[in-house]
All heavy atoms as TSV, in Angstrom:
chain	resi	resn	atom	element	x	y	z
A	1	MET	N	N	17.423	23.771	23.537
A	1	MET	CA	C	16.279	23.169	24.235
A	1	MET	C	C	16.652	22.929	25.690
A	1	MET	O	O	17.696	22.322	26.020
A	1	MET	CB	C	15.898	21.977	23.517
A	1	MET	CG	C	15.041	20.938	24.242
A	1	MET	SD	S	14.651	19.465	23.313
A	1	MET	CE	C	15.446	19.648	21.768
A	2	ASN	N	N	15.800	23.413	26.573
A	2	ASN	CA	C	16.151	23.230	28.050
A	2	ASN	C	C	15.722	21.934	28.632
A	2	ASN	O	O	14.942	21.222	27.911
A	2	ASN	CB	C	15.648	24.420	28.851
A	2	ASN	CG	C	14.106	24.484	28.895
A	2	ASN	OD1	O	13.470	23.464	28.949
A	2	ASN	ND2	N	13.632	25.710	28.954
A	3	GLU	N	N	16.206	21.563	29.781
A	3	GLU	CA	C	15.964	20.265	30.348
A	3	GLU	C	C	14.474	20.105	30.687
A	3	GLU	O	O	13.952	18.954	30.482
A	3	GLU	CB	C	16.782	20.066	31.638
A	3	GLU	CG	C	16.661	18.739	32.262
A	3	GLU	CD	C	17.150	17.571	31.357
A	3	GLU	OE1	O	18.099	17.921	30.597
A	3	GLU	OE2	O	16.704	16.519	31.554
A	4	GLN	N	N	13.812	21.148	31.093
A	4	GLN	CA	C	12.343	21.076	31.375
A	4	GLN	C	C	11.574	20.723	30.142
A	4	GLN	O	O	10.636	19.878	30.143
A	4	GLN	CB	C	11.939	22.345	32.022
A	4	GLN	CG	C	10.406	22.321	32.511
A	4	GLN	CD	C	10.034	23.663	33.223
A	4	GLN	OE1	O	10.782	24.581	33.130
A	4	GLN	NE2	N	8.853	23.703	33.723
A	5	ARG	N	N	11.863	21.363	29.059
A	5	ARG	CA	C	11.163	21.142	27.780
A	5	ARG	C	C	11.421	19.619	27.346
A	5	ARG	O	O	10.500	18.985	26.821
A	5	ARG	CB	C	11.537	22.107	26.711
A	5	ARG	CG	C	10.702	21.946	25.472
A	5	ARG	CD	C	10.402	23.328	24.828
A	5	ARG	NE	N	9.566	23.228	23.715
A	5	ARG	CZ	C	8.285	23.479	23.572
A	5	ARG	NH1	N	7.683	23.853	24.783
A	5	ARG	NH2	N	7.585	23.388	22.520
A	6	LEU	N	N	12.651	19.219	27.444
A	6	LEU	CA	C	13.130	17.939	27.086
A	6	LEU	C	C	12.212	16.779	27.860
A	6	LEU	O	O	11.709	15.836	27.306
A	6	LEU	CB	C	14.498	17.741	27.170
A	6	LEU	CG	C	15.155	16.490	26.630
A	6	LEU	CD1	C	14.877	16.290	25.105
A	6	LEU	CD2	C	16.643	16.407	26.926
A	7	GLN	N	N	12.157	17.104	29.060
A	7	GLN	CA	C	11.353	16.185	29.989
A	7	GLN	C	C	9.906	16.226	29.524
A	7	GLN	O	O	9.196	15.123	29.605
A	7	GLN	CB	C	11.501	16.548	31.496
A	7	GLN	CG	C	12.828	16.315	32.057
A	7	GLN	CD	C	13.169	14.804	31.951
A	7	GLN	OE1	O	12.376	13.816	32.119
A	7	GLN	NE2	N	14.457	14.493	31.539
A	8	ALA	N	N	9.354	17.325	29.176
A	8	ALA	CA	C	8.048	17.366	28.705
A	8	ALA	C	C	7.794	16.619	27.485
A	8	ALA	O	O	6.860	15.889	27.210
A	8	ALA	CB	C	7.518	18.837	28.558
A	9	TYR	N	N	8.821	16.661	26.558
A	9	TYR	CA	C	8.767	15.913	25.328
A	9	TYR	C	C	8.758	14.412	25.635
A	9	TYR	O	O	7.959	13.614	25.165
A	9	TYR	CB	C	10.022	16.186	24.435
A	9	TYR	CG	C	10.054	17.449	23.674
A	9	TYR	CD1	C	11.249	18.141	23.421
A	9	TYR	CD2	C	8.803	18.031	23.263
A	9	TYR	CE1	C	11.232	19.378	22.749
A	9	TYR	CE2	C	8.883	19.338	22.494
A	9	TYR	CZ	C	10.038	19.877	22.278
A	9	TYR	OH	O	10.129	21.050	21.630
A	10	TYR	N	N	9.618	13.946	26.581
A	10	TYR	CA	C	9.744	12.550	26.902
A	10	TYR	C	C	8.371	12.104	27.473
A	10	TYR	O	O	7.940	10.953	27.264
A	10	TYR	CB	C	10.861	12.240	27.977
A	10	TYR	CG	C	12.243	12.355	27.352
A	10	TYR	CD1	C	13.219	12.881	28.109
A	10	TYR	CD2	C	12.510	11.898	26.052
A	10	TYR	CE1	C	14.500	13.048	27.606
A	10	TYR	CE2	C	13.669	11.953	25.589
A	10	TYR	CZ	C	14.782	12.548	26.330
A	10	TYR	OH	O	16.120	12.572	25.769
A	11	GLN	N	N	7.716	12.893	28.304
A	11	GLN	CA	C	6.518	12.469	28.891
A	11	GLN	C	C	5.387	12.397	27.868
A	11	GLN	O	O	4.553	11.485	27.864
A	11	GLN	CB	C	6.021	13.558	29.980
A	11	GLN	CG	C	6.840	13.536	31.297
A	11	GLN	CD	C	6.586	14.649	32.210
A	11	GLN	OE1	O	5.771	15.564	31.908
A	11	GLN	NE2	N	7.186	14.548	33.426
A	12	LEU	N	N	5.365	13.290	26.899
A	12	LEU	CA	C	4.431	13.212	25.778
A	12	LEU	C	C	4.707	11.944	24.893
A	12	LEU	O	O	3.703	11.268	24.651
A	12	LEU	CB	C	4.543	14.452	24.963
A	12	LEU	CG	C	3.573	14.509	23.740
A	12	LEU	CD1	C	2.156	14.276	24.085
A	12	LEU	CD2	C	3.778	15.790	22.954
A	13	ILE	N	N	5.925	11.691	24.702
A	13	ILE	CA	C	6.259	10.577	23.932
A	13	ILE	C	C	5.822	9.224	24.626
A	13	ILE	O	O	5.280	8.350	24.027
A	13	ILE	CB	C	7.745	10.475	23.541
A	13	ILE	CG1	C	8.089	11.717	22.548
A	13	ILE	CG2	C	8.169	9.178	22.967
A	13	ILE	CD1	C	9.501	11.890	22.355
A	14	GLU	N	N	6.004	9.167	25.883
A	14	GLU	CA	C	5.642	7.986	26.685
A	14	GLU	C	C	4.113	7.898	26.563
A	14	GLU	O	O	3.552	6.685	26.440
A	14	GLU	CB	C	6.050	8.057	28.192
A	14	GLU	CG	C	7.487	7.873	28.378
A	14	GLU	CD	C	7.912	6.432	27.943
A	14	GLU	OE1	O	7.168	5.382	28.278
A	14	GLU	OE2	O	8.948	6.240	27.294
A	15	LYS	N	N	3.287	8.947	26.775
A	15	LYS	CA	C	1.899	8.848	26.577
A	15	LYS	C	C	1.476	8.341	25.190
A	15	LYS	O	O	0.558	7.431	25.019
A	15	LYS	CB	C	1.198	10.215	26.703
A	15	LYS	CG	C	0.989	10.812	28.060
A	15	LYS	CD	C	0.292	12.044	28.005
A	15	LYS	CE	C	0.459	12.880	29.242
A	15	LYS	NZ	N	-0.264	14.171	29.181
A	16	LEU	N	N	2.235	8.794	24.114
A	16	LEU	CA	C	1.948	8.345	22.710
A	16	LEU	C	C	2.236	6.914	22.538
A	16	LEU	O	O	1.510	6.150	21.932
A	16	LEU	CB	C	2.703	9.162	21.751
A	16	LEU	CG	C	2.251	10.687	21.712
A	16	LEU	CD1	C	3.324	11.492	20.912
A	16	LEU	CD2	C	0.940	10.801	21.065
A	17	LEU	N	N	3.232	6.452	23.147
A	17	LEU	CA	C	3.668	5.040	22.933
A	17	LEU	C	C	2.752	4.108	23.754
A	17	LEU	O	O	2.641	2.964	23.428
A	17	LEU	CB	C	5.101	4.826	23.431
A	17	LEU	CG	C	6.174	5.387	22.464
A	17	LEU	CD1	C	7.558	5.231	22.982
A	17	LEU	CD2	C	6.089	4.678	21.074
A	18	ASN	N	N	2.204	4.585	24.814
A	18	ASN	CA	C	1.305	3.718	25.686
A	18	ASN	C	C	-0.157	3.786	25.500
A	18	ASN	O	O	-0.911	3.111	26.123
A	18	ASN	CB	C	1.682	3.992	27.179
A	18	ASN	CG	C	3.169	3.572	27.537
A	18	ASN	OD1	O	3.513	2.478	27.162
A	18	ASN	ND2	N	3.805	4.431	28.237
A	19	CYS	N	N	-0.466	4.754	24.606
A	19	CYS	CA	C	-1.943	4.929	24.398
A	19	CYS	C	C	-2.414	3.894	23.411
A	19	CYS	O	O	-1.690	3.296	22.613
A	19	CYS	CB	C	-2.275	6.315	23.761
A	19	CYS	SG	S	-1.829	6.558	22.012
A	20	PRO	N	N	-3.745	3.637	23.392
A	20	PRO	CA	C	-4.333	2.693	22.407
A	20	PRO	C	C	-4.084	3.226	21.039
A	20	PRO	O	O	-4.140	4.450	20.815
A	20	PRO	CB	C	-5.783	2.579	22.761
A	20	PRO	CG	C	-5.859	3.102	24.197
A	20	PRO	CD	C	-4.745	4.110	24.335
A	21	GLU	N	N	-3.775	2.323	20.052
A	21	GLU	CA	C	-3.641	2.780	18.724
A	21	GLU	C	C	-4.776	3.506	18.196
A	21	GLU	O	O	-5.956	3.170	18.387
A	21	GLU	CB	C	-3.286	1.568	17.874
A	21	GLU	CG	C	-2.561	1.871	16.618
A	21	GLU	CD	C	-1.739	0.703	16.092
A	21	GLU	OE1	O	-1.223	-0.096	16.896
A	21	GLU	OE2	O	-1.690	0.632	14.831
A	22	GLY	N	N	-4.581	4.657	17.528
A	22	GLY	CA	C	-5.540	5.391	16.978
A	22	GLY	C	C	-5.824	6.711	17.832
A	22	GLY	O	O	-6.602	7.561	17.308
A	23	GLU	N	N	-5.373	6.717	18.977
A	23	GLU	CA	C	-5.631	7.884	19.777
A	23	GLU	C	C	-4.564	8.908	19.865
A	23	GLU	O	O	-4.564	9.951	20.571
A	23	GLU	CB	C	-5.874	7.404	21.295
A	23	GLU	CG	C	-7.217	6.645	21.424
A	23	GLU	CD	C	-7.502	6.311	22.915
A	23	GLU	OE1	O	-6.847	6.794	23.757
A	23	GLU	OE2	O	-8.481	5.505	23.134
A	24	GLU	N	N	-3.454	8.737	19.036
A	24	GLU	CA	C	-2.271	9.490	19.089
A	24	GLU	C	C	-2.676	11.029	18.700
A	24	GLU	O	O	-2.219	11.946	19.328
A	24	GLU	CB	C	-1.187	9.043	18.147
A	24	GLU	CG	C	-0.623	7.678	18.504
A	24	GLU	CD	C	-1.368	6.521	17.917
A	24	GLU	OE1	O	-2.462	6.740	17.321
A	24	GLU	OE2	O	-0.935	5.420	18.095
A	25	ALA	N	N	-3.496	11.138	17.642
A	25	ALA	CA	C	-3.780	12.498	17.134
A	25	ALA	C	C	-4.620	13.307	18.178
A	25	ALA	O	O	-4.390	14.468	18.388
A	25	ALA	CB	C	-4.683	12.418	15.870
A	26	GLU	N	N	-5.410	12.559	18.948
A	26	GLU	CA	C	-6.197	13.237	20.025
A	26	GLU	C	C	-5.260	13.718	21.208
A	26	GLU	O	O	-5.466	14.767	21.607
A	26	GLU	CB	C	-7.219	12.155	20.539
A	26	GLU	CG	C	-8.212	12.733	21.604
A	26	GLU	CD	C	-9.214	11.726	22.044
A	26	GLU	OE1	O	-9.726	10.969	21.190
A	26	GLU	OE2	O	-9.445	11.729	23.378
A	27	ILE	N	N	-4.220	12.939	21.388
A	27	ILE	CA	C	-3.286	13.260	22.520
A	27	ILE	C	C	-2.452	14.463	22.056
A	27	ILE	O	O	-2.292	15.477	22.763
A	27	ILE	CB	C	-2.432	12.098	22.854
A	27	ILE	CG1	C	-3.199	11.042	23.639
A	27	ILE	CG2	C	-1.251	12.539	23.680
A	27	ILE	CD1	C	-2.394	9.737	23.838
A	28	LEU	N	N	-2.111	14.471	20.800
A	28	LEU	CA	C	-1.228	15.559	20.246
A	28	LEU	C	C	-2.073	16.887	20.224
A	28	LEU	O	O	-1.537	17.994	20.369
A	28	LEU	CB	C	-0.780	15.258	18.852
A	28	LEU	CG	C	0.286	14.116	18.818
A	28	LEU	CD1	C	0.561	13.656	17.444
A	28	LEU	CD2	C	1.555	14.721	19.438
A	29	ALA	N	N	-3.299	16.754	20.013
A	29	ALA	CA	C	-4.256	17.982	19.894
A	29	ALA	C	C	-4.699	18.486	21.177
A	29	ALA	O	O	-5.259	19.649	21.226
A	29	ALA	CB	C	-5.418	17.576	18.979
A	30	ALA	N	N	-4.451	17.657	22.209
A	30	ALA	CA	C	-4.976	18.109	23.525
A	30	ALA	C	C	-4.299	19.565	23.998
A	30	ALA	O	O	-3.109	19.765	23.604
A	30	ALA	CB	C	-4.607	17.087	24.641
A	31	ASN	N	N	-5.120	20.405	24.509
A	31	ASN	CA	C	-4.592	21.735	24.889
A	31	ASN	C	C	-3.238	21.674	25.588
A	31	ASN	O	O	-2.411	22.502	25.305
A	31	ASN	CB	C	-5.684	22.412	25.779
A	31	ASN	CG	C	-6.805	22.832	25.034
A	31	ASN	OD1	O	-6.744	23.029	23.779
A	31	ASN	ND2	N	-7.892	23.034	25.699
A	32	GLN	N	N	-3.082	20.747	26.620
A	32	GLN	CA	C	-1.763	20.683	27.333
A	32	GLN	C	C	-0.603	20.282	26.512
A	32	GLN	O	O	0.545	20.433	26.876
A	32	GLN	CB	C	-1.934	19.910	28.543
A	32	GLN	CG	C	-2.036	18.367	28.362
A	32	GLN	CD	C	-3.421	17.949	28.182
A	32	GLN	OE1	O	-4.353	18.685	27.877
A	32	GLN	NE2	N	-3.699	16.638	28.529
A	33	ASN	N	N	-0.889	19.702	25.352
A	33	ASN	CA	C	0.203	19.137	24.497
A	33	ASN	C	C	0.535	20.051	23.282
A	33	ASN	O	O	1.525	19.861	22.622
A	33	ASN	CB	C	-0.026	17.800	24.049
A	33	ASN	CG	C	-0.145	16.844	25.234
A	33	ASN	OD1	O	0.601	17.010	26.159
A	33	ASN	ND2	N	-0.976	15.816	25.159
A	34	GLN	N	N	-0.360	20.923	22.893
A	34	GLN	CA	C	-0.207	21.727	21.652
A	34	GLN	C	C	1.118	22.506	21.615
A	34	GLN	O	O	1.680	22.555	20.533
A	34	GLN	CB	C	-1.473	22.623	21.519
A	34	GLN	CG	C	-2.667	21.942	21.010
A	34	GLN	CD	C	-3.871	22.784	20.855
A	34	GLN	OE1	O	-3.824	23.946	21.228
A	34	GLN	NE2	N	-4.952	22.263	20.272
A	35	ASN	N	N	1.442	22.973	22.751
A	35	ASN	CA	C	2.700	23.917	22.762
A	35	ASN	C	C	4.016	23.088	22.621
A	35	ASN	O	O	5.033	23.510	22.359
A	35	ASN	CB	C	2.801	24.714	24.018
A	35	ASN	CG	C	2.932	23.874	25.232
A	35	ASN	OD1	O	2.419	22.819	25.382
A	35	ASN	ND2	N	3.659	24.421	26.162
A	36	LEU	N	N	3.847	21.691	22.744
A	36	LEU	CA	C	4.959	20.793	22.574
A	36	LEU	C	C	5.146	20.186	21.093
A	36	LEU	O	O	6.232	19.646	20.833
A	36	LEU	CB	C	4.883	19.603	23.580
A	36	LEU	CG	C	4.881	19.904	25.004
A	36	LEU	CD1	C	4.549	18.703	25.860
A	36	LEU	CD2	C	6.231	20.578	25.380
A	37	VAL	N	N	4.109	20.406	20.251
A	37	VAL	CA	C	4.228	19.899	18.972
A	37	VAL	C	C	4.948	20.874	18.044
A	37	VAL	O	O	4.480	21.867	17.618
A	37	VAL	CB	C	2.811	19.582	18.389
A	37	VAL	CG1	C	2.865	19.061	17.021
A	37	VAL	CG2	C	2.031	18.681	19.292
A	38	ASP	N	N	6.238	20.434	17.812
A	38	ASP	CA	C	7.130	21.334	17.010
A	38	ASP	C	C	8.217	20.420	16.495
A	38	ASP	O	O	8.326	19.278	16.626
A	38	ASP	CB	C	7.657	22.471	17.904
A	38	ASP	CG	C	8.445	22.015	19.061
A	38	ASP	OD1	O	8.772	20.834	19.217
A	38	ASP	OD2	O	8.736	22.937	19.918
A	39	VAL	N	N	9.143	21.108	15.709
A	39	VAL	CA	C	10.206	20.306	15.070
A	39	VAL	C	C	11.142	19.688	16.073
A	39	VAL	O	O	11.607	18.558	15.797
A	39	VAL	CB	C	11.058	21.311	14.145
A	39	VAL	CG1	C	12.267	20.686	13.681
A	39	VAL	CG2	C	10.240	21.888	13.110
A	40	ASP	N	N	11.359	20.264	17.237
A	40	ASP	CA	C	12.217	19.662	18.253
A	40	ASP	C	C	11.628	18.360	18.802
A	40	ASP	O	O	12.261	17.290	19.016
A	40	ASP	CB	C	12.412	20.593	19.419
A	40	ASP	CG	C	13.356	21.819	19.033
A	40	ASP	OD1	O	14.142	21.590	18.170
A	40	ASP	OD2	O	13.252	22.882	19.693
A	41	LEU	N	N	10.253	18.302	18.890
A	41	LEU	CA	C	9.511	17.124	19.335
A	41	LEU	C	C	9.865	16.011	18.335
A	41	LEU	O	O	10.199	14.802	18.745
A	41	LEU	CB	C	8.108	17.288	19.373
A	41	LEU	CG	C	7.286	16.004	19.777
A	41	LEU	CD1	C	7.631	15.292	21.086
A	41	LEU	CD2	C	5.759	16.352	19.670
A	42	VAL	N	N	9.736	16.311	17.036
A	42	VAL	CA	C	10.034	15.308	16.047
A	42	VAL	C	C	11.494	14.809	16.061
A	42	VAL	O	O	11.757	13.672	16.012
A	42	VAL	CB	C	9.696	15.902	14.634
A	42	VAL	CG1	C	10.113	14.891	13.585
A	42	VAL	CG2	C	8.230	16.196	14.501
A	43	GLN	N	N	12.456	15.730	16.333
A	43	GLN	CA	C	13.889	15.361	16.475
A	43	GLN	C	C	13.984	14.385	17.673
A	43	GLN	O	O	14.627	13.408	17.526
A	43	GLN	CB	C	14.656	16.557	16.757
A	43	GLN	CG	C	15.142	17.245	15.432
A	43	GLN	CD	C	16.115	18.320	15.810
A	43	GLN	OE1	O	15.943	19.123	16.693
A	43	GLN	NE2	N	17.190	18.361	14.985
A	44	VAL	N	N	13.406	14.671	18.747
A	44	VAL	CA	C	13.479	13.804	19.897
A	44	VAL	C	C	12.912	12.462	19.670
A	44	VAL	O	O	13.383	11.415	20.010
A	44	VAL	CB	C	12.841	14.476	21.207
A	44	VAL	CG1	C	12.854	13.568	22.372
A	44	VAL	CG2	C	13.674	15.721	21.490
A	45	MET	N	N	11.745	12.414	18.950
A	45	MET	CA	C	11.012	11.236	18.637
A	45	MET	C	C	11.926	10.321	17.702
A	45	MET	O	O	12.034	9.117	18.033
A	45	MET	CB	C	9.763	11.485	17.897
A	45	MET	CG	C	8.630	12.044	18.647
A	45	MET	SD	S	7.267	12.252	17.551
A	45	MET	CE	C	5.949	12.219	18.770
A	46	LEU	N	N	12.604	10.948	16.799
A	46	LEU	CA	C	13.409	10.193	15.862
A	46	LEU	C	C	14.648	9.609	16.641
A	46	LEU	O	O	15.185	8.426	16.387
A	46	LEU	CB	C	13.853	11.027	14.655
A	46	LEU	CG	C	12.637	11.354	13.715
A	46	LEU	CD1	C	13.121	12.179	12.605
A	46	LEU	CD2	C	12.016	10.111	13.181
A	47	GLN	N	N	15.189	10.403	17.567
A	47	GLN	CA	C	16.356	9.993	18.380
A	47	GLN	C	C	15.848	8.742	19.271
A	47	GLN	O	O	16.630	7.778	19.309
A	47	GLN	CB	C	16.901	11.093	19.173
A	47	GLN	CG	C	18.109	10.731	20.032
A	47	GLN	CD	C	19.277	10.186	19.212
A	47	GLN	OE1	O	19.670	10.797	18.254
A	47	GLN	NE2	N	19.812	8.997	19.508
A	48	MET	N	N	14.722	8.905	19.911
A	48	MET	CA	C	14.229	7.850	20.716
A	48	MET	C	C	13.968	6.539	19.940
A	48	MET	O	O	14.210	5.531	20.306
A	48	MET	CB	C	12.975	8.306	21.448
A	48	MET	CG	C	13.241	9.128	22.602
A	48	MET	SD	S	11.788	9.489	23.587
A	48	MET	CE	C	11.466	7.832	24.366
A	49	ALA	N	N	13.459	6.801	18.665
A	49	ALA	CA	C	13.203	5.597	17.781
A	49	ALA	C	C	14.514	4.958	17.466
A	49	ALA	O	O	14.576	3.660	17.441
A	49	ALA	CB	C	12.461	6.051	16.521
A	50	SER	N	N	15.519	5.598	17.189
A	50	SER	CA	C	16.896	5.123	16.857
A	50	SER	C	C	17.351	4.280	18.124
A	50	SER	O	O	17.851	3.204	17.999
A	50	SER	CB	C	17.895	6.202	16.590
A	50	SER	OG	O	19.077	5.767	16.391
A	51	ASN	N	N	17.183	4.826	19.279
A	51	ASN	CA	C	17.531	4.190	20.540
A	51	ASN	C	C	16.828	2.848	20.704
A	51	ASN	O	O	17.319	1.822	21.104
A	51	ASN	CB	C	17.429	4.992	21.741
A	51	ASN	CG	C	18.324	6.162	21.797
A	51	ASN	OD1	O	19.327	6.181	21.052
A	51	ASN	ND2	N	18.045	7.192	22.528
A	52	LEU	N	N	15.434	2.942	20.476
A	52	LEU	CA	C	14.597	1.746	20.591
A	52	LEU	C	C	15.008	0.685	19.592
A	52	LEU	O	O	15.003	-0.506	19.873
A	52	LEU	CB	C	13.126	2.082	20.269
A	52	LEU	CG	C	12.504	2.926	21.398
A	52	LEU	CD1	C	11.139	3.504	20.974
A	52	LEU	CD2	C	12.296	2.037	22.676
A	53	ILE	N	N	15.391	1.050	18.360
A	53	ILE	CA	C	15.852	0.045	17.394
A	53	ILE	C	C	17.151	-0.704	17.926
A	53	ILE	O	O	17.210	-1.882	17.906
A	53	ILE	CB	C	16.164	0.747	16.016
A	53	ILE	CG1	C	14.896	1.149	15.358
A	53	ILE	CG2	C	16.973	-0.203	15.195
A	53	ILE	CD1	C	15.091	2.070	14.146
A	54	GLN	N	N	18.057	0.130	18.477
A	54	GLN	CA	C	19.258	-0.450	19.068
A	54	GLN	C	C	18.885	-1.433	20.212
A	54	GLN	O	O	19.646	-2.390	20.415
A	54	GLN	CB	C	20.222	0.567	19.533
A	54	GLN	CG	C	20.777	1.424	18.432
A	54	GLN	CD	C	21.634	2.640	18.840
A	54	GLN	OE1	O	21.813	2.815	20.028
A	54	GLN	NE2	N	22.060	3.381	17.888
A	55	GLN	N	N	17.840	-1.144	20.895
A	55	GLN	CA	C	17.432	-2.029	22.044
A	55	GLN	C	C	16.629	-3.169	21.569
A	55	GLN	O	O	16.163	-4.044	22.347
A	55	GLN	CB	C	16.689	-1.300	23.102
A	55	GLN	CG	C	17.498	-0.079	23.785
A	55	GLN	CD	C	16.627	0.772	24.565
A	55	GLN	OE1	O	15.474	0.523	24.831
A	55	GLN	NE2	N	17.158	1.929	24.898
A	56	GLY	N	N	16.319	-3.280	20.244
A	56	GLY	CA	C	15.465	-4.404	19.753
A	56	GLY	C	C	14.011	-4.119	19.869
A	56	GLY	O	O	13.247	-5.055	19.669
A	57	GLU	N	N	13.613	-2.934	20.283
A	57	GLU	CA	C	12.218	-2.616	20.390
A	57	GLU	C	C	11.664	-2.061	19.053
A	57	GLU	O	O	11.268	-0.882	18.960
A	57	GLU	CB	C	11.935	-1.611	21.521
A	57	GLU	CG	C	12.469	-2.080	22.846
A	57	GLU	CD	C	11.541	-3.031	23.458
A	57	GLU	OE1	O	10.362	-3.119	23.079
A	57	GLU	OE2	O	11.970	-3.786	24.399
A	58	LEU	N	N	11.496	-3.007	18.028
A	58	LEU	CA	C	11.240	-2.581	16.747
A	58	LEU	C	C	9.796	-2.026	16.586
A	58	LEU	O	O	9.546	-1.081	15.801
A	58	LEU	CB	C	11.546	-3.666	15.689
A	58	LEU	CG	C	12.959	-4.128	15.746
A	58	LEU	CD1	C	13.091	-5.223	14.649
A	58	LEU	CD2	C	13.969	-2.980	15.467
A	59	ASP	N	N	8.856	-2.671	17.213
A	59	ASP	CA	C	7.529	-2.181	17.106
A	59	ASP	C	C	7.315	-0.764	17.699
A	59	ASP	O	O	6.566	-0.032	17.068
A	59	ASP	CB	C	6.571	-3.209	17.890
A	59	ASP	CG	C	6.358	-4.508	17.168
A	59	ASP	OD1	O	6.709	-4.562	15.917
A	59	ASP	OD2	O	6.015	-5.525	17.838
A	60	GLN	N	N	7.908	-0.544	18.853
A	60	GLN	CA	C	7.814	0.816	19.412
A	60	GLN	C	C	8.528	1.792	18.618
A	60	GLN	O	O	7.973	2.912	18.386
A	60	GLN	CB	C	8.376	0.732	20.917
A	60	GLN	CG	C	7.606	-0.016	21.870
A	60	GLN	CD	C	6.346	0.687	22.388
A	60	GLN	OE1	O	5.468	0.972	21.534
A	60	GLN	NE2	N	6.311	1.058	23.616
A	61	ALA	N	N	9.652	1.526	17.965
A	61	ALA	CA	C	10.385	2.357	17.133
A	61	ALA	C	C	9.614	2.669	15.950
A	61	ALA	O	O	9.449	3.854	15.466
A	61	ALA	CB	C	11.718	1.741	16.721
A	62	HIS	N	N	8.899	1.657	15.345
A	62	HIS	CA	C	8.144	1.827	14.135
A	62	HIS	C	C	6.959	2.812	14.445
A	62	HIS	O	O	6.636	3.689	13.692
A	62	HIS	CB	C	7.656	0.499	13.602
A	62	HIS	CG	C	6.915	0.583	12.377
A	62	HIS	ND1	N	5.498	0.522	12.296
A	62	HIS	CD2	C	7.337	0.827	11.076
A	62	HIS	CE1	C	5.162	0.569	11.044
A	62	HIS	NE2	N	6.221	0.831	10.341
A	63	ARG	N	N	6.286	2.533	15.610
A	63	ARG	CA	C	5.124	3.353	15.935
A	63	ARG	C	C	5.568	4.818	16.202
A	63	ARG	O	O	4.896	5.737	15.733
A	63	ARG	CB	C	4.542	2.832	17.266
A	63	ARG	CG	C	3.297	3.521	17.646
A	63	ARG	CD	C	2.527	2.910	18.824
A	63	ARG	NE	N	1.319	3.550	19.040
A	63	ARG	CZ	C	0.537	3.330	20.077
A	63	ARG	NH1	N	0.951	2.457	20.987
A	63	ARG	NH2	N	-0.559	4.032	20.242
A	64	LEU	N	N	6.687	5.077	16.734
A	64	LEU	CA	C	7.188	6.428	17.010
A	64	LEU	C	C	7.569	7.059	15.674
A	64	LEU	O	O	7.236	8.243	15.491
A	64	LEU	CB	C	8.424	6.339	17.940
A	64	LEU	CG	C	8.822	7.625	18.685
A	64	LEU	CD1	C	7.572	8.178	19.404
A	64	LEU	CD2	C	9.905	7.311	19.735
A	65	MET	N	N	8.214	6.382	14.787
A	65	MET	CA	C	8.482	6.938	13.459
A	65	MET	C	C	7.274	7.292	12.717
A	65	MET	O	O	7.230	8.264	12.013
A	65	MET	CB	C	9.377	5.973	12.748
A	65	MET	CG	C	10.818	5.970	13.257
A	65	MET	SD	S	11.967	5.013	12.273
A	65	MET	CE	C	11.446	3.330	12.528
A	66	ASN	N	N	6.190	6.496	12.816
A	66	ASN	CA	C	4.946	6.751	12.188
A	66	ASN	C	C	4.317	7.993	12.635
A	66	ASN	O	O	3.767	8.812	12.010
A	66	ASN	CB	C	3.950	5.522	12.347
A	66	ASN	CG	C	4.221	4.440	11.427
A	66	ASN	OD1	O	4.941	4.640	10.387
A	66	ASN	ND2	N	3.753	3.252	11.711
A	67	ILE	N	N	4.455	8.231	14.014
A	67	ILE	CA	C	3.822	9.436	14.670
A	67	ILE	C	C	4.647	10.671	14.158
A	67	ILE	O	O	4.036	11.718	13.916
A	67	ILE	CB	C	3.855	9.371	16.160
A	67	ILE	CG1	C	2.891	8.221	16.657
A	67	ILE	CG2	C	3.373	10.635	16.826
A	67	ILE	CD1	C	3.051	7.877	18.112
A	68	ALA	N	N	5.941	10.514	14.191
A	68	ALA	CA	C	6.858	11.607	13.661
A	68	ALA	C	C	6.511	11.967	12.231
A	68	ALA	O	O	6.429	13.091	11.866
A	68	ALA	CB	C	8.282	11.263	13.841
A	69	GLY	N	N	6.255	10.914	11.347
A	69	GLY	CA	C	5.883	11.174	9.975
A	69	GLY	C	C	4.518	11.851	9.872
A	69	GLY	O	O	4.336	12.801	9.051
A	70	TYR	N	N	3.599	11.510	10.778
A	70	TYR	CA	C	2.296	12.178	10.828
A	70	TYR	C	C	2.525	13.594	11.135
A	70	TYR	O	O	1.945	14.518	10.469
A	70	TYR	CB	C	1.451	11.382	11.838
A	70	TYR	CG	C	0.179	12.293	12.252
A	70	TYR	CD1	C	-0.913	12.149	11.478
A	70	TYR	CD2	C	0.169	13.034	13.427
A	70	TYR	CE1	C	-2.039	12.965	11.787
A	70	TYR	CE2	C	-0.989	13.682	13.746
A	70	TYR	CZ	C	-2.091	13.635	12.985
A	70	TYR	OH	O	-3.221	14.317	13.348
A	71	LEU	N	N	3.274	13.956	12.021
A	71	LEU	CA	C	3.619	15.328	12.411
A	71	LEU	C	C	4.227	16.116	11.367
A	71	LEU	O	O	3.990	17.284	11.151
A	71	LEU	CB	C	4.438	15.481	13.678
A	71	LEU	CG	C	3.758	15.042	15.002
A	71	LEU	CD1	C	4.794	14.947	16.068
A	71	LEU	CD2	C	2.558	15.837	15.257
A	72	LEU	N	N	5.082	15.494	10.508
A	72	LEU	CA	C	5.737	16.132	9.411
A	72	LEU	C	C	4.839	16.206	8.157
A	72	LEU	O	O	5.178	16.797	7.104
A	72	LEU	CB	C	7.101	15.341	9.098
A	72	LEU	CG	C	8.144	15.525	10.093
A	72	LEU	CD1	C	9.326	14.573	9.709
A	72	LEU	CD2	C	8.620	16.885	10.309
A	73	GLY	N	N	3.695	15.506	8.176
A	73	GLY	CA	C	2.810	15.505	7.145
A	73	GLY	C	C	3.288	14.570	5.948
A	73	GLY	O	O	2.889	14.701	4.798
A	74	VAL	N	N	4.011	13.575	6.214
A	74	VAL	CA	C	4.542	12.586	5.327
A	74	VAL	C	C	3.457	11.536	5.051
A	74	VAL	O	O	2.934	11.073	5.967
A	74	VAL	CB	C	5.891	11.996	5.805
A	74	VAL	CG1	C	6.331	10.866	4.828
A	74	VAL	CG2	C	6.881	13.023	5.970
């Protein structure tokens, strides 16, 4: 995964974490984000969730793990 794609993942994840609850699916389905929804995105989300847990940001980590689970169909 190249640096540019990784930055795009981080930007998408920030949008997801900052959007009103319930709008995540709409953001993921948006045309500009569809090409970013893949297994690598889920990996980055889970890594970020792990980092958030270590920082004590449990609500944000939980939200991110829920979104990752949604993408995996869990």
